[in-house]
C-alpha positions in Angstrom: -10.8 -5.4 -10.8 -12.4 -6.0 -7.4 -11.2 -8.9 -5.2 -13.2 -10.3 -2.3 -10.5 -11.0 0.4 -12.7 -12.3 3.2 -16.3 -13.1 4.1 -17.1 -13.8 7.7 -20.0 -15.8 9.3 -21.9 -12.6 10.2 -22.0 -11.3 6.6 -19.1 -9.0 6.7 -17.0 -8.7 3.6 -13.5 -7.4 2.9 -13.0 -6.2 -0.7 -10.2 -4.5 -2.6 -10.0 -2.6 -5.8 -7.0 -1.0 -7.5 -8.2 2.0 -9.6 -6.4 3.3 -12.7 -3.2 5.0 -11.7 -2.6 2.7 -8.7 -5.0 4.1 -6.0 -6.0 1.2 -3.8 -9.4 1.1 -2.1 -10.3 -1.5 0.6 -13.5 -1.8 2.5 -14.8 -4.0 5.3 -18.6 -4.3 5.7 -19.8 -4.5 9.3 -23.6 -5.1 9.1 -24.1 -4.7 12.9 -23.1 -1.0 13.1 -24.6 2.3 12.0 -21.3 4.2 11.5 -18.4 4.2 9.2 -14.7 5.2 9.5 -12.8 6.3 6.4 -9.0 6.6 6.2 -6.8 8.0 3.5 -3.3 6.6 4.0 -0.2 8.2 2.4 3.0 6.2 2.3 5.2 9.0 3.5 6.5 9.8 7.0 9.4 11.1 8.9 11.6 8.2 7.6 11.5 9.9 4.2 12.8 13.2 5.3 16.3 14.8 5.2 17.6 16.5 8.3 16.8 19.9 6.7 13.2 18.9 6.1 12.8 17.2 9.5 9.1 17.3 10.6 7.8 18.2 7.2 5.3 15.2 7.1 3.9 16.1 10.5 3.8 19.8 9.7 1.9 19.1 6.5 -0.6 16.9 8.4 -1.5 20.1 10.4 -1.4 22.4 7.5 -3.9 20.5 5.3 -6.7 21.3 7.7 -6.2 25.0 7.2 -8.1 25.1 3.9 -8.4 24.0 0.3 -9.5 25.8 -2.9 -13.1 25.0 -2.1 -13.3 25.0 1.7 -11.9 27.3 4.5 -10.6 25.8 7.7 -13.8 27.0 9.5 -16.0 25.4 6.8 -14.1 22.1 7.2 -14.6 22.1 11.0 -18.2 23.2 10.8 -19.3 20.6 8.3 -17.9 17.8 10.4 -19.3 19.1 13.7 -22.7 19.6 12.1 -23.1 15.8 11.6 -21.5 14.8 14.9 -18.5 13.3 13.2 -14.8 13.3 14.1 -12.0 14.1 11.7 -8.3 14.0 12.5 -4.9 12.8 11.3 -1.6 11.3 12.6 1.9 11.0 11.3 4.2 8.1 11.9 7.7 7.1 10.8 6.6 5.5 7.5 3.1 6.8 6.8 0.5 9.6 7.4 -3.2 8.9 7.9 -6.2 11.3 7.6 -9.4 9.8 9.0 -13.1 10.5 9.7 -15.6 8.7 11.8 -19.3 9.5 10.9 -22.7 8.0 10.6 -22.9 5.7 7.6 -25.3 8.1 5.9 -22.7 10.9 6.1 -19.9 8.8 4.4 -20.2 10.9 1.2 -19.3 14.0 3.2 -16.3 12.3 4.8 -14.9 11.1 1.5 -15.4 14.5 -0.1 -13.8 16.3 2.8 -10.8 14.1 3.2 -10.3 13.8 -0.5 -10.3 17.5 -0.8 -7.6 17.9 1.9 -5.3 15.3 0.4 -5.6 16.5 -3.2 -6.4 20.2 -3.1 -4.9 21.9 0.0 -3.7 25.5 -0.4 -0.8 25.4 2.1 -0.6 29.2 2.1 2.3 31.1 3.6 0.1 32.9 6.3 -1.4 29.5 7.3 2.1 28.0 7.6 3.3 30.8 9.9 0.3 30.4 12.2 0.6 26.6 12.3 4.4 26.8 12.9 3.7 28.1 16.4 1.3 25.2 17.0 3.9 22.6 16.0 6.5 24.3 18.1 4.1 24.1 21.1 3.6 20.4 20.4 7.4 19.9 20.5 7.5 21.8 23.8 4.6 19.6 25.2 6.6 16.5 24.2 9.7 17.9 26.0 7.6 18.6 29.1 6.4 15.0 29.2 9.3 12.7 30.2 7.5 9.5 29.3 7.2 10.8 25.7 10.6 12.4 25.5 12.4 9.1 26.5 11.0 7.3 23.5 12.3 9.9 21.1 15.6 9.9 22.9 15.8 6.1 22.7 15.2 6.2 18.9 17.9 8.8 18.5 20.3 6.7 20.7 19.5 3.5 18.9 19.4 4.6 15.2 21.6 7.7 15.4 21.5 10.5 12.9 19.3 8.5 10.4 15.7 8.9 9.4 14.4 6.4 12.0 16.5 8.1 14.7 14.9 11.5 14.2 11.6 12.6 15.8 8.4 12.6 13.8 7.9 16.1 15.1 11.2 17.4 13.8 13.3 19.8 15.9 12.8 23.4 16.9 15.5 24.3 14.4 14.1 22.4 11.5 10.5 23.6 12.1 11.7 27.3 12.4 13.5 27.0 9.1 10.9 25.3 7.0 9.4 27.5 4.2 6.1 27.4 2.4 7.9 26.1 -0.7 9.5 23.3 1.5 6.2 22.1 2.9 4.1 22.6 -0.2 6.8 21.0 -2.3 6.7 18.0 0.0 2.9 17.8 -0.6 3.1 18.1 -4.4 5.9 15.5 -4.7 4.8 12.9 -2.1 1.1 12.9 -2.1 0.9 11.0 -5.3 -1.8 8.4 -6.1 0.4 5.3 -6.2 1.5 6.1 -2.6 -2.1 6.4 -1.4 -4.5 3.8 0.1 -8.1 4.5 1.0 -9.7 2.2 3.6 -13.2 2.2 5.0 -15.0 0.0 7.6 -18.5 0.0 9.0 -21.9 0.0 7.3 -20.3 0.6 3.9 -20.9 -0.6 0.4 -17.8 -1.2 -1.6 -19.2 0.0 -4.9 -20.5 3.2 -3.3 -17.1 3.8 -1.8 -15.4 3.4 -5.2 -17.8 5.9 -6.7 -17.2 8.4 -4.0 -13.4 8.0 -4.1 -13.3 8.3 -7.9 -15.3 11.5 -7.7 -13.2 12.9 -4.9 -9.9 12.2 -6.6 -11.1 13.1 -10.1 -8.4 13.7 -12.7 -5.7 13.1 -10.0 -6.1 9.3 -10.6 -2.9 9.3 -12.6 -0.2 6.7 -12.9 3.3 6.6 -11.4 5.7 4.3 -9.7 4.6 2.9 -6.4 7.2 3.3 -3.6 9.2 0.3 -2.5 7.5 -0.9 0.7 10.8 -2.5 1.8 12.7 0.8 1.5 15.8 -1.0 0.3 19.0 0.8 0.9 17.6 2.9 3.7 20.5 4.0 5.9 18.6 3.5 9.1 18.8 -0.3 8.9 21.7 -0.8 11.3 23.4 -3.8 12.9 24.2 -2.3 16.3 23.0 0.7 18.4 24.5 4.0 17.4 25.4 4.8 21.0 25.3 2.9 24.3 23.3 5.5 26.2 21.5 8.8 25.9 20.5 11.2 28.7 18.1 14.2 29.1 18.7 15.8 32.4 15.4 16.8 34.0 14.6 17.6 37.7 11.8 15.2 37.8 10.5 13.1 40.7 10.6 10.0 38.6 13.3 8.7 36.3 12.1 7.3 33.0 14.1 4.5 31.4 14.0 2.8 28.1 16.4 -0.1 27.5 16.3 -1.7 24.1 17.9 -3.1 21.0 17.4 -3.5 17.3 14.5 -5.8 16.6 13.1 -7.3 13.4 11.5 -6.0 10.3 7.7 -6.2 9.8 8.0 -9.0 7.2 10.2 -11.2 9.3 8.6 -14.7 9.6 9.4 -14.8 13.3 7.3 -11.8 14.2 4.5 -13.9 15.7 6.9 -15.8 17.9 8.4 -12.4 18.9 5.0 -11.1 19.7 4.4 -14.1 22.1 7.8 -13.5 23.7 7.0 -9.8 24.2 3.6 -10.5 25.7 5.1 -13.0 28.2 8.1 -10.8 29.1 6.4 -7.5 29.6 2.9 -7.4 28.0 0.6 -7.6 30.9 0.1 -8.0 34.7 1.1 -11.7 34.6 4.3 -10.9 32.6 7.7 -11.6 34.1 8.7 -8.0 34.3 5.5 -6.8 35.9 5.6 -9.6 38.5 9.3 -9.3 39.3 9.8 -5.6 39.3 6.4 -4.3 40.5 4.4 -7.0 42.2 7.2 -8.7 44.2 9.3 -5.6 45.0 7.1 -2.6 44.4 9.9 -0.7 42.7 7.8 0.9 39.9 4.3 1.9 39.0 4.8 1.1 35.3 7.0 -1.4 33.6 6.6 -3.3 30.3 8.1 -4.3 27.0 7.2 -3.5 23.4 8.0 -4.4 19.9 8.0 -2.0 16.9 8.3 -3.2 13.3 9.5 -1.1 10.4 10.6 -2.0 6.9 13.8 -4.0 7.3 14.4 -3.3 11.0 12.6 -2.7 14.3 13.0 -2.4 18.0 12.5 -4.4 21.2 12.5 -2.2 24.3 11.6 -2.2 28.0 10.2 0.9 29.7 10.1 1.6 33.4 9.5 4.7 35.5 10.8 4.8 39.1 12.4 6.9 41.8 16.0 8.0 40.9 17.5 6.0 43.8 15.9 2.8 42.5 17.1 3.0 38.9 20.2 0.7 39.4 18.1 -2.0 41.0 15.4 -1.8 38.4 17.9 -2.0 35.6 19.6 -5.0 37.3 16.3 -6.8 37.6 15.3 -6.1 34.0 18.6 -7.3 32.6 18.5 -10.4 34.8 15.0 -11.3 33.6 15.9 -10.7 30.0 19.0 -12.8 30.4 17.1 -15.7 32.0 14.6 -15.8 29.1 17.4 -15.5 26.5 19.1 -18.5 28.1 16.1 -20.7 28.9 13.1 -19.5 26.9 9.6 -19.6 28.3 7.6 -22.3 29.9 4.8 -24.0 28.0 2.3 -22.3 30.4 3.8 -18.9 29.7 3.6 -19.5 25.9 0.0 -20.6 26.1 -1.0 -17.7 28.3 0.7 -15.2 26.0 -0.9 -16.7 22.9 -4.3 -16.4 24.6 -3.6 -12.8 25.6 -2.6 -11.8 22.0 -5.6 -13.6 20.5 -8.1 -12.0 22.9 -6.5 -8.6 22.4 -6.6 -8.9 18.7 -10.3 -9.8 18.5 -11.4 -7.3 21.3 -9.4 -4.6 19.6 -11.4 -4.9 16.4 -14.8 -4.2 17.9 -15.0 -0.7 16.4 -14.9 0.7 12.8 -11.8 2.7 13.4 -9.7 -0.3 14.3 -11.0 -2.3 11.4 -10.2 0.7 9.0 -6.7 1.0 10.4 -6.1 -2.8 10.0 -7.0 -2.6 6.3 -4.9 0.5 5.6 -1.8 -0.7 7.4 -2.1 -4.2 5.8 -2.1 -2.8 2.3 0.4 -0.1 2.8 2.9 -1.9 4.9 2.5 -5.6 3.9 0.9 -5.4 0.5 -1.4 -8.2 1.5 -4.5 -8.9 3.7 -4.6 -11.6 6.3 -8.0 -12.4 7.8 -8.5 -12.4 11.6 -8.7 -16.2 11.5 -5.5 -16.5 9.6 -3.7 -14.4 12.2 -5.3 -16.4 15.1 -4.1 -19.6 13.4 -0.5 -18.2 13.0 -0.5 -17.3 16.7 -1.8 -20.8 17.6 1.1 -22.2 15.6 3.8 -20.6 17.8 5.5 -23.1 20.1 8.1 -23.1 22.9 11.0 -23.8 20.6 10.2 -21.0 18.2 10.0 -18.6 21.1 13.2 -19.9 22.6 15.0 -19.3 19.3 13.7 -15.8 19.0 14.6 -15.0 22.6 18.1 -16.3 22.2 18.6 -13.9 19.2 16.5 -10.9 20.2 17.4 -10.7 23.9 21.2 -11.1 23.4 21.6 -8.2 21.0 23.6 -5.1 22.0 21.3 -2.7 23.9 21.2 1.0 24.4 19.7 2.9 27.4 17.7 6.2 27.3 17.3 8.1 30.6 15.2 11.1 31.3 15.5 12.3 34.9 17.8 13.9 37.5 20.9 12.1 36.4 24.1 13.5 34.8 26.4 12.3 32.1 28.9 11.0 34.7 26.2 8.6 36.1 25.7 6.8 32.8 28.7 4.5 33.1 27.3 3.2 36.4 23.9 2.5 34.9 25.4 0.7 31.9 27.5 -1.6 34.1 
C-alpha cells in the first residue's frame, strides 16, 4: 500500500510503500530539478559489531564496490562515469548508506547498480586482501589528522569498551584479523530486506521507482523480523562517562580538545529545545563560545558545540583547537560559559536567534536532491516516521526560554569527559581536569 506523506505548494510529493517482505521505499518528487539521488540504507553499523568484528560494516562498504556476479569493479565504475554520475557510500554507528546521484533519465541505471551491490556482491578473498590495505590506510589517515582522531578518542573515553565507544573504522588489529568468512558472513546475515530502506529524491516518479526496486531486488524480497530501532538492552547506553579523560600524545602545533557528556536519544521529546541550546551555545559566529573564546580573546581559530543522537543515548560536546599553552584558559572559559547557561538559561533574544538559525539552516540544507534523499532515509530508518519540513519548523517555533532553560539545567550539569590530542602527557591531565 502506498501512502502520500506530504504534498507541498510547488507540486512535490513524498510517498512511501512497504513491499512484501518489509522493504520500505520512499520518494520525494522535486519538479524543478533534472537530477535524482538514490540511497539504499541498511540498518547496520559499527554499533552492531563485537570487538573481534570491529570495522566489519565499514570494511564491507568498501568491499561491495569490488564486484558482483554480473559486474566487475571496473564495469561498475565505468558505467557510472559514462553518464556523469556519482556513486559512493558511508558507514555510521547505526547504519550504512549506498547512494548515487545521476540525471533523472539515468535513474534505472542507478537502481540496478546499487541494487546489485547490496544484494549480489561477491566479496572474494583476493578482493578482501587488496581492500584491507586501503582500510588500514584510512585508519592511518585518521590518526594523522588530530581533529578527526580527537572525536574517536572522545567516544572511546565517554562510552568505554562498548559498541558506541569503538571507532567505525575498527582498529588495526581487528582489520588485520578479519577473514573473508567474517566479512561475507556479516553481509549475508545483516543485509536482509527488513533492515533495508530505499529512498530517492529529485525528478522521480514513485511508481517507476517501485518497479525498478522490485526488479533489482527480485526474489530477495523475502520476509523476516525488522530490527528494533530502539536497540533495547544495548550496553552502550550508560549513565556516566567511562573515564574522565583520554589523551593521544602528538607533537602538533595545536592541541585539539573535545569536552563533552552523555546527551539524549534521538526520540527524546526535548531534542528540539536541545538543538536551540546547542545553536546558541556553540553553533555559529554569534554563539556564546565563539564570541567569548575567539572574538573577544582570540584564543582559538575554531570553537563550537555539537549534539549527536543515537537510539537511547547521545552526546553533547564542545570542540576547540588552540596553542598548547592556551589550553587551560580555553577550558576554563568553556566550562564557565556552560556553567552560566546551566544556571541561568538563555535570553529571549538568544532563543529567537537560535530558532531562526536552525530554521534557515534546515530549509537551505534541503536545496539539493542528496539532502532530501538523506532526510527520507534517516527518518524511516531511525524514527519510523516522516515529519514534513513545515512540521519541523513548527516544532522549532514552539521552543521557548523555559524549555531551553530546563534542558540546559540537565544537559550542561552532567559529568563530562575530556579528550586531548596534542603535545601533552598523562601527568598533565589532572591539571586540565581541575
